[in-house]
N, C-alpha and C positions, 0 to 999 in steps of 0.2 A: 494508780489506776486512772484517777482523774486525768492526770498527765497524758496518759496514752490515748484517752477518749479525745482530749483536746487536739492532739497531734493528728489523730485520725480525722476529726471534724475538719481541721484546718486543711489536710490532704484532700478530703473530698470536696470542700469549697474551692480549692485551687484547681482540682481537676474539672470541676463543673464550669469554672471560669474559662479554663482553657478550651473545653468542649464547646462552650457557647461562642468563643472567639472563632473557633474552627468552623462551626456551623454557618456563623455569619459571613466568614470568608467564601465558604462554598456557595451560600445564597447570593452574595454580590458577584461572584465569578459567573454563576449561572445566569444571573440577570444580564450581565454584559454580553454573554454569548447568545441569549435570546435576542437582545437588541441587534447584535451583528447579524443573526439569522434573518430577522425581520428587514434589515437594511439590504441584505443580499437578495432577498425574495422581491423587494422593491426594484432593485436594480435589474433583476431578470426580467420583471414585468416591463420595465421601460424598455429593455433591449429587444424584447419580443414585439412590443408596439413599434419600436423604430423598424424592426424587421419587416413588419406587416406593412407599415407605410411605404417603405422602399419597394416591397413587391408590388403594391398598388401602383407606385408611380412607374415601375418598370413595365407593368402591364398596359399602362396608359401610353407610355413613349413607344412600346412594341406593337402597338395597335396598327394592323396593316392599312386600315383606312387612312389614318394620320399619316403614315409614311408615303402613301400614294399621294395625298394631298401636298406634302412636302416636295415630292419629286415633280409634281405638276408645276408647282410655285417656282422652284429653284433650278431645276434642270431643263435643258432644252432637248430632252430626248424625243425622237420621233420613231415610229416602227420602221423597221428596215424595208428598203424597196429593192425590187429585182435589178435596177441599174446600179446598185451599189457593189454587185459582185463582179469580179473579173472572170473572164472565161478561162478554162483550164490551159489553153495554149499560151496564155500570157503570164503563167507561173514561171518562176526561174527553175533551171535545171536543178535536180538534186545533186548535192557534191558527191564526188566518187568515194566509196568507202575502200580505205586502204587496209588491207588485212596483212598483219605481221606474220611472218612465217613462224611456226611454232619453235621453241627453243629445242636445242639438240638434246635428245633423251640418251643418255649414256647406256642405260640398260637395254633400251630397244636396239641400240647399235650393236651391243654384244649378242643379243638373241638373233638378230637378222644377219649376223655374220656367218660366212660358210663354215668356220672354225667351231660353231656352236654345236654341243652334243645334247640333243633335246632328252635323251633317256636319263642321263646323269646331271644334266645342267652344268656341265663343265665345258671349258674351252680347251681344244686339242692344243697340245704343246708343238713346237717346231718339230721334233722327231716323230710325233704321232701323225702329223700331216703327210709325211712321206710315205 
């Protein structure tokens, strides 16, 4: 009987050691995953900050007053004057439009032929024409 109790005690202790090792492994893995989640949250926060900075920079670059200043500084544009336009009689003639004849429609040729019978949709044979 004592032997059975010792074997039972050894089995219980061994199962407790295995269970403790398994719990430690689960805790270690969950700690690693928590650290990974925290790192990803930091990455997301940095990316959002970078997007906000780029949007602010875009708003600055897209400012109409800034663009107008750049146009005045770098381009030699002036308002259009009435002397810059040509009169209509100096415009070149429009090129002629060449319309191609439509392709021959075989069905229309049969329908328009004098041998066509509109009641039946058939064409008269040589003997019926006479």
